[in-house]
N, C-alpha and C positions, 0 to 999 in steps of 0.2 A: 504493500500500500504506500509506503514511504517514497519509493522511486516514482510512482505514479503522481503523487502530490507534488513532488519536486519538479516533475515534467510539466505539470500544469502551470506551476509558478514560473518555470523557465520559458514556457510559451507565451506568458503574459508580460514579459519584459517589453519595454517600449519598442526596442529594435525588432523583436520577433512579431509584435502586434502589427507593426508597419508592413512587414513581409506578408503576413497573413491577410491583412486588409487589402494590400495591393494585388495579391494573387486572387482573392475573392472577387474584386472589382473587375480585373482583367478576364477572369474565367467566366463571370456572368455576362460581361460584354461579348465575349466570344460565343457563349452559349446561345445568346439571342440572335446572333447573325447566322442566317440559314446557310448551311453547308460547311461552316468552319467549326469543327468540333474541338474537344480538348486535345486530341492527338496533334492536330495541326498547330494549335496554339503553343503547346509545350515544345514542339519541334522548332517553331519559329523563335520562341523566347529563350530556349535552352542556352544558346551562346551568350546571351546578355546576362544570364543569371550566374555564369561561371565566375563573375567578378565578386559575387557575394560570398560570405563565409558558408561552409557546408550546411550548417543547420538552417541558415536563412534561405539558401537555395532550395532545399528540399521542402521547407515550409511553403515557400512561394509556389513551387511547381505543384505540390499536392493541393494547395488552395485553388490554383487555377483549374485543376481537375475537378474538384468538388463544385466550384463555381459554375463551370460549364454544364455540369449535370443539373444544377438548380436552374440555370438560365434558359436551358433548352425548352423548358415547359412554357415559358411566357409567350413566345411567338406561336408555339403550337396551339395554345389555348385561344389567343386573341386573333390570329390570322390563318390558322391551319397550315402554318409553315414551320415545321419542327426545326429549331436551331441546331439540335443535336440528334443523331439517329435514334437514340433511345427514347426521345420525346415523340416519336411517331405514334406510339401507343397512346400517349397522353392526348394527342390531338383527336383521336377517334371519338372521345366523349367530351373533352374539354372545349373543342370548337363548337360542338353542338350546343353546349351550355351558353356559349357566347352568342350564337344565333338566336337563342331563346331570351337574350337580354340579361344573362346572369354570368358574365365573365368574372365578376368579383369573387363570388363564392368558389369558383373553380380555381382561381389563382390563390386564394387564401388556403384552400384545402391542399393544393399542391405544395405550398410553402410549409404548412404545418406538418404534413406527413413526411416531407423531405427532411425536415429538421429532426423529427422523431426517429426516422429510420437511420439518419446519419449518426445521431448520438448512440443509438443501439449498436450500429456497426462499429463505431469507435470504441465502445465499451467492450465489445467482443474481441477486438484486436488487442486492447489493453490487457484483458483477462487471459486470453488464449496465447498471446505472443510468447511469454516466457516459457510456458509449458511446451509449445510446439518447438521452440528453440532448443530446449533441453532434449527433446526426443530426436531432433535433427543432429545433435552431437554424435549420435550413434550411426549416422549415415556415412557410408564409405563411398568410394568411386563407383561401385556397382549400383548403389541406390540412386546416386545423382545421375548416372547414365540413364537408368530406367525412368526416373522422374522427368528428366529433360525430354526423353523420347515420347513419354506420355503427353507432356505439354504440347509438343509439336503435333502429335497425332490428333489430340483433342481439338486443337485450334484449327488444323487443316480440315477436320471433319465438320466443325460447327460453323465455319466461316463462309459457306456457300452451298449451292445446290449440288455441285459436282465435287465428289471426293477426289476424283482424278485431278481436277484443276487445283484443288488445295494442295495435293501431294506434289504436283509439278512446281508450284510456286515455292513450296517448302524446300525442295531440292535446289532450286535456283538460289535461294537464300543461303543454303549451306555451301554451295559452290563459291558464291561471292565472298563469304567470310574466310575462305581458305587462301584467297589472294594475298601474297606477301611472304615474308620471311618465316621459314619453319625451323624452329630452334632444335628439333629432334634430328633433322637431317642436315642442318646447316646449309640449306639451299632455299632459293626462292621458288614459290609455287605460282603458276599461272601469271608470271610477270612478263613473259615474252621478251626477256632481255632488257626490260625497262628498269632503270634504277629508281624511278619515281614510284613504281608499283611495289617495291620491296617493303615499304612501310604499310602496304595494304590500304584499305579504305577506312578512314576515320568514321566512327559511328555517327557523329553529329551531322556532317554534311549529307550522309546517306539518309538519315531520318528527316532532316529538313527538306531534302529533295522529294522523298517519297510522300510525306504527309503535309508539307508546306507548299512547295511549288506545284506538286502534282494535284493537290486539292484545289488550289487557286485556279489553275488552268481548267479544271473540271467545272467548277461553279461559274467561272466567267463564260465558259462555252455554253452552259445550260441557262445562263442569265437568271439564276435563282434570285428571287427577291419579291417584295410585296410593298405596295403603297397604301394598303387598306388601313383606315383609322377606326379605332373602336373606343367607345366611351366605357370606362371601367365601372362606374356606378358604385353601388354598395358592395363592400368587400366580404363581410363575414357570412358564412352559410347559416341556415336556420338550425334549430336544435336537432331535428331528425337527421338532416344532412350531416351534421357534425358527428352524430353517433354512428351513422352508417359509414361515413368516410374514415373515421378513426379505427373502426373495427376492421374494415377492408385493408387499411394501411398497416395495421398490426399484423394481420395474417400475411400480407405481402412481404413485410420485413422478415418474417420467419422463413419465407422462401428465399429472399434476396441474400441474406447473410451466408448460409451454407453454399448456395449456388455460386456466389461471387468468388469463392475460394478455388473453384474448378478452373483449370486452364481452358481458354477458349470460350468460357461461359461469360460473355461480355454483358454489361448492364442492359443492353438492348434486348438480348435473348431472354434475360431474366424477367424483364418487363412483360414481354409477350407471354411467358409461361404463367406469371402471377395473374395477369389479366384474364387469361383463359381459365385458370382455376377459379377465379372469383365469379366469372360468368357462369361456369358450370354449377357451382354450388348455390347460386342465387335462386330465390323463389320466383324472381321476375327477370329471367335472362333477356327477355325481349327489350328491356330498357337499355341494355348495353349497346353502344354505338349510336344512341339517340340522346345522350346527355346524362348518363348515370354518373353521379359523383363518386360512386364506388370504383368506377373504371379509372377515373383520374387518380384517385387515392392509391389504388393497387399498383398502377404503372409507375407512379412517382416514388412510392415507398420502396418497391423492389429495385428500381433503378439506383436510388441513392444508398440503399443498404448494400447492394452488390459492389458499388463503387468504393465503399469504405472497406469491405472485407477483401477486395482485390489486393489490398496492401499486405495482408497477413502472409501469404506464401512468398511475397517479394522480400519482406523484412526478415522472415525466419529461415527461409530456404534459399533465398537468392534466385527464385524462379518467378519471372513475370507471367501474369495471366493474360496479358493483352498488350497492344502497342503502347498505350499510355504508360503502363507499368514498365515496359521495356525502356522507354525514354527516361523514366525516373531512375531505373537501374543504371543507365548510361551516365546520368548526372552524378550518381554516387561514385561510380568508377573513376570519374574525373579527379576526385579527391582521394582516390585509393581506398575508399570505403566499400568493401565487398559485402553486400547484404548476405545474411546467413545467420546461423546460430551464434556465432561469436560477436555479432553486432550488439547483442544484449549484455555481453560481459565486458568486451574490450572498449566499447563505445556506449556505455549505458547512459551517460548524460545526454549525448546526442539523440539516442533512440527514444528515450522517454520524453524529451522535449518535443520531438517530432510527433509522437503519439499524442501528447498534450495539445499540440496545435490542431489536431483533428477536431477536438471538442471546441476550441476557440473559433475555428473556421466555420463550423456549423452555426454557432451563435451569431457570428458576423453576418453570415448569409441570410439568416432569418430576419435580422434587422434591416439588411439591404433590400431584400427581395420585394416586399410589399410597398414600402414608401416610394421606391424609385421605379415602380412598374411602368408608369407612364413614360419615363425617360427611356427605359429599355425598349418599349414598344416603338418609340420614335427612331431609335438607333437602328432597329431592324429594317427600317425602310431605306437605309443608305444604299444607293445603287452600287452593284458590284463592279461596274465600270470604273468607279472611283476607288473602291476598296481594294480590288485585286492588284492593281499596279503598286500600291503602297506596301501591301503585304509581300509581294514579290521582291521589292527592293530590300525589305527587312530580312527576307530569307537569304538573299545573296550577301548582304553586309554581315549578317550573323555567321554564315558559314566561312566567310573569308577572315573575319576578325579572330577566330579561335586560334589559328596558327599563322595568320597573315600569309596564307598559301593560295596561289592561283590554282594549284592542283585541286584543292578542296572545293574551290569555286566551280571548277568544271565537273567534279564529282556530284556536287549539288544539282547542277543543271541537268546532267545526264540522268541521274536518278529521279529528278523531277519529271522528266519526259517518260521515263519507265513507269513511274507511279501513275501519271496521267493515262498512259496507254493501257496499263493493267486495269485501272478503274473503268475506263471507257469500254473495255471488252467484258466488263462484269466479272472479272477475276478477282479473288480476294487478295488484299495486301497484308492482312494481319499475319498469315503464316510466313511470308517472306521476312517481315520485321522480326518475329520471334525466332525464326531460324537463324537470322543474322546475329541475334544476341545470344542465343543458346548454343550456337555452333561451337565456340571455343570450349564451353563446358562439356559438351558431348565428346569432342575430340580428346580433351585432356583426361576425362573420366575413362574413355575407352582405352586410351594409351596406358593408364595406370592399371586397369583391369588386365590388360595384356601382359604387363610386367609381372603382376601378382599371380597370373595363371587363370585361365578360364574355368578351371575346375572350382574356383572360389565361388562362382555363381550358383553352384548347386547348394551351397550352404547359406545363401542369402534369400530368405523368404520374401523380404520387402521388394527385392528386385523383381521376383516373379509376380508379385502382386501388381506392381505398376505395369509390367508387360501384359498381364491379364487385362488391366484397364485399357491398355492400347487397343486390344482386340474388341473389348466391349464398346469403346467409343466408335470404332469403325462400324461394328454391327448395328448399333443403335442408329447411327446416321443413315446407313443404307435402308434400314427398316422405316425410319421416319420419312425419308424422301419417297420411298416406294408407296407408303400410305398416302402421302400428299398427292402424288401423281394419280393414284387410283381415285381419290376424291375428286380431282379435277376432271378426270375422264368421265366419272359418273355424272358430274354436274353439267357436262356438255350434251348428255343424252336426254 
């Protein structure tokens, strides 16, 4: 209990409060802008946060992530334009409430359950973190190899309709991360005789290109935006709506927290699952999709609970569950802080201050969300013809400023074009991102297992448990999409 309280106090120092407030404001701003999600924002701002102390940098990046999750619901409810992909589910009922002249209660309920789920998720991380970290101390190279493989398999399986596409993108990510010097063989790999490629591709320009430039090109091409103006009116829901919404939000939080721990189970997926569950258990399922406040509450609670619990495997095992977590992992690595079980012992002050900031950020977001909702709605109408060039310049300046390298600048541009092409073809980017981050872990773990002898694997039940989960994730994905195709075929007849 004492480390936790010290962490809260550490997060409430004036300096850290400024980092949390700045991150929450930027995250909410990004969340309300259609098409620009937390991944793009973290990728763009990552180079500029490297000038901060490590604690401040992670507090700022985590607050951006939480803020984007909060902010995405505002334009989804008011304009039917989800600022963030996980807000698509919120728009299904939230915008219907706006059309009925009741956007205020929808916005208030979204803010209340988001806060409730965020605090519950942060509490779960604070309580479970030390326990999971102690268990992870027993993990050897075999367990980390299997866990990383499971993370890649699950992400590739859940990130698109085609498992083959997810697999191909994963392999491409693994190939790209092998470019550069190989310490075991003392030779360069895939360098084609170029001295520049010996150092490989730095993670920052790769991610800025994929999720910054790539996304900007995509939304500029699609001309995403809205100029619709909505009168907010009365904010608070009535007593019955409050009861129904809080109950649905509580159930969705119980969904979101455990699902958020799973690799590839992004908040957007969790929102769909929680919404579907709430609709199935409802005595009046016909209300859903027509302005049910339970639909808004379940989607937002699951989304924010999963966003918070996403951080548990990152901090305790060093395994990111999605692109946003992969970028935060990259930020930690800039300072030589490798997330994992030792983070809670060797860097306890840092770890608990960051966890304390999760609570502070949720309180800040609750205070910011409702009073400034009119401002966020106006910002959402900024034409992307103005916004995209500004963001593109920030991407290029950021990637160059890290090492003042023109090579990094070209890497950023090339990966930006790759990201745009992959998204345009409806192929998933998340597996490529995670493969690029997890590739070194897989390679090093496999190498250590080889040195120790492959017979060691027979004595490691946790290794086989994660390998079993790899198979389960593939099987479930195939079954899920087969069922979806069958339902679509039946609906056409």
